[in-house]
C-alpha positions as CSV (number, residue, x, y, z in Angstrom):
1,M,107.3,290.3,130.6
2,A,107.6,294.3,130.6
3,T,109.0,296.1,133.3
4,T,107.8,299.6,134.4
5,Q,109.8,302.7,134.7
6,Q,109.6,302.5,138.7
7,E,110.8,298.8,138.7
8,T,113.8,299.8,136.5
9,A,114.7,302.8,138.5
10,S,114.6,300.6,141.9
11,T,116.9,298.0,140.4
12,R,119.6,300.0,138.7
13,P,122.3,301.7,140.9
14,L,122.4,305.4,141.6
15,D,124.2,307.4,138.8
16,P,126.0,310.3,140.7
17,D,125.7,312.3,137.6
18,D,122.1,312.1,137.6
19,S,121.2,315.4,139.1
20,P,117.3,314.7,140.0
21,S,118.2,311.7,142.2
22,R,120.9,313.6,144.3
23,A,119.9,315.8,147.2
24,K,121.3,319.3,147.2
25,A,123.9,319.8,150.2
26,L,123.9,322.7,152.2
27,D,126.8,324.2,154.2
28,S,124.7,325.0,157.3
29,P,121.2,325.5,158.4
30,S,119.5,328.7,157.7
31,H,118.9,331.1,160.6
32,G,115.2,330.5,160.3
33,L,115.6,326.8,161.1
34,L,118.0,327.5,164.0
35,D,115.5,330.0,165.5
36,R,112.4,327.6,165.1
37,A,114.7,324.7,166.6
38,Q,115.4,326.8,169.7
39,V,111.9,327.6,170.2
40,G,111.1,324.1,170.1
41,W,113.8,322.9,172.5
42,E,112.8,325.5,175.1
43,R,109.1,324.5,174.7
44,F,110.3,320.8,175.1
45,L,112.3,322.0,178.3
46,D,109.5,323.7,179.6
47,T,107.2,320.5,179.7
48,F,109.7,319.1,182.0
49,E,109.5,322.3,184.5
50,A,105.7,322.0,184.5
51,A,105.9,318.4,185.2
52,S,108.1,318.9,188.3
53,D,105.6,321.2,189.9
54,E,102.9,318.3,190.2
């Protein structure tokens, strides 16, 4: 019975030296991401203010 590459990859343990299988860690989020998150949070909070007027 032959195993496929996907089957082999799913059954073997992760290799810490295998760079493609590791995500790149970032020290902190970018300013653009923080700005978009703040805009989204404010938009989310506005939905509660609008709902309380009804």
